[in-house]
C-alpha positions, -999 to +999 in steps of 0.1 A: -260-188-334-253-175-369-272-200-405-254-219-431-241-192-451-259-200-487-241-198-523-257-184-552-251-180-589-277-158-603-280-146-635-276-108-639-275-084-664-299-082-698-279-104-729-295-137-733-254-157-734-239-134-712-267-145-686-257-185-698-231-181-697-230-175-665-253-204-653-228-225-670-196-215-651-213-219-617-223-258-628-185-266-653-177-290-621-204-312-629-216-307-660-212-295-696-246-271-708-264-260-733-295-241-743-327-261-757-330-234-779-301-223-800-302-184-790-319-187-752-336-157-752-356-161-725-326-181-702-329-178-665-311-197-638-311-198-606-289-219-580-288-212-542-262-241-520-258-249-485-227-275-470-240-299-447-212-307-431-205-336-453-229-328-480-239-304-506-275-290-504-286-267-534-321-258-544-320-244-588-348-236-615-340-223-647-353-228-682-349-259-707-311-270-710-289-302-722-266-314-697-235-336-705-212-352-681-177-376-702-147-388-684-126-358-691-151-344-666-154-370-636-111-370-639-113-333-637-137-329-606-114-365-591-150-366-567-172-400-560-202-390-551-236-391-556-260-369-569-295-366-559-322-346-575-358-338-567-376-329-592-402-302-575-415-295-616-410-300-652-391-339-666-353-346-677-349-377-704-313-389-692-295-411-701-272-430-679-238-451-689-266-465-712-295-466-685-325-440-706-344-431-687-370-400-677-382-381-643-409-367-641-424-337-612-422-350-575-399-378-591-367-388-569-335-395-595-300-404-584-271-397-604-229-417-603-211-381-609-179-408-611-202-420-645-208-407-675-244-392-682-261-372-706-296-353-705-324-331-719-346-317-691-378-292-701-381-256-681-370-277-648-371-263-603-349-296-582-336-298-552-306-314-545-282-331-526-248-344-533-236-370-510-202-390-504-204-432-515-195-439-483-221-426-460-251-445-474-258-480-457-259-497-491-242-525-503-216-517-533-240-538-554-269-519-549-246-484-550-233-489-589-268-500-593-282-469-586-267-446-614-301-434-630-326-450-609-359-434-602-383-431-572-418-427-582-428-394-569-465-411-561-447-442-536-451-440-503-410-433-504-405-410-526-433-390-509-416-395-482-382-386-490-397-362-506-414-340-480-372-343-464-362-327-487-379-299-491-381-297-452-340-292-459-344-267-477-367-244-456-343-254-425-310-247-437-308-213-432-313-204-400-297-243-392-260-239-375-227-264-382-230-283-346-269-297-357-259-302-402-245-332-388-271-348-367-287-338-396-271-353-417-276-385-404-310-385-401-308-378-438-280-409-445-307-433-427-335-420-453-317-417-486-304-456-482-344-462-474-355-448-503-324-457-531-332-492-520-365-490-526-358-473-563-335-508-567-363-524-564-384-529-530-385-569-528-338-565-527-345-535-492-338-561-467-307-577-483-290-540-495-295-521-467-254-527-444-256-522-404-246-488-394-215-506-376-205-513-412-214-480-428-190-471-394-158-488-402-164-481-443-162-439-433-128-447-411-118-461-440-128-438-466-108-414-440-078-434-442-074-448-475-042-425-479-022-442-447-001-466-452-006-485-426-039-491-430-054-529-424-080-549-412-054-551-379-059-512-375-094-509-381-099-539-359-081-522-332-099-490-339-137-505-335-129-531-306-133-561-334-120-592-333-105-603-371-134-636-370-164-606-364-144-583-393-138-608-417-180-617-409-194-581-415-173-575-445-180-608-458-208-594-483-183-569-496-157-594-506-133-594-469-118-563-462-089-560-474-099-566-508-128-539-496-101-512-490-080-523-521-109-517-542-120-482-525-082-479-536-083-487-570-112-466-576-100-433-559-068-436-585-088-440-614-113-403-606-076-390-596-051-404-629-060-373-650-047-343-622-009-365-617+006-349-653+026-373-679+062-366-666+088-386-644+074-399-619+036-400-624+025-432-614+047-432-579+027-398-569-004-419-584+000-448-565+009-425-534-015-402-535-042-433-533-020-445-507-004-481-520+025-484-500+048-489-534+043-481-568+049-515-575+020-532-558-002-499-571+001-510-610-003-547-607-034-540-585-045-513-616-037-536-646-061-561-626-085-543-622-086-528-653-066-545-674-038-519-684-008-507-671-013-466-655+016-461-668-005-464-701-029-443-695-005-421-686+011-417-714-015-419-741-049-411-723-065-410-761-054-441-764-060-460-734-086-485-748-109-457-739-100-443-707-110-412-705-087-384-720-073-355-713-071-327-681-112-314-683-120-287-676-110-259-653-135-268-620-122-235-601-155-231-594-173-225-562-191-254-565-163-274-573-143-257-542-172-274-520-176-310-536-136-310-534-138-307-491-168-327-486-144-365-488-125-346-465-152-340-444-166-377-437-158-381-400 
């Protein structure tokens, strides 16, 4: 069977600004980029990516630059994924939504793509994964603490996960689509353990979620826009009693609350894409899986302290909510990222 197709962004031509502009466009759905040097006379960059259903695997090497991901860009892209990067060479100083740290050669750093960040890098070479949040067997409180988490490259888990990421990159060109699903299942377990370790070795036994909970979470994520999604639907799909389902989701606040919070998170990511005209709130409610505009508005206000209509009408003044429609995201990288959620089974 043919191997997975590779997508590339290289830098052609002799004009330094033209080279950088090509690089900037390639990464536009993820970051706003700027060269560290005022005149990037020797700027270089190369990006190659493979889609391992449902994960995006990439490798890049580029000159020193600044990266910025703000809430407008987050809203425009509308993805709920984690970016996990192995720094093969160079270093990256970053601020992850108020958490300042540094990753060095050999380290693995995790960024939550639903939250803002800025960074300044040296010349850098990376292996990266873009992973749907629900793919990892980590409790929500553990996932929420991973933005800017650094896994020491010299630790046992750091060395093991680094070797795995390099192996993924080496076998991806010859991997077929049928194999990629199995490879991602194995990778999910190793990532979960590695990121749990980054959160603190003593906490690992408490924050890893059993695989059966992970399967239910994936099913929920696939059906968030289905108005019939409920505890009863989950029970029927997995053959669980109500008490068994309750026990599984008790650490997460209960299955009904988990579904509601996931729908609200999806609404927050999509609020910049529904426009501001008549019916915008109803469209957003529908896209997020709420059966009525009124129920959606009550839930949204309860979680975020503001009505969705107020955010849609005045995003710049709505209590610091992400403003504007954000940048254009019609590049191939965004197209792949947009399809990752739908690919999760």
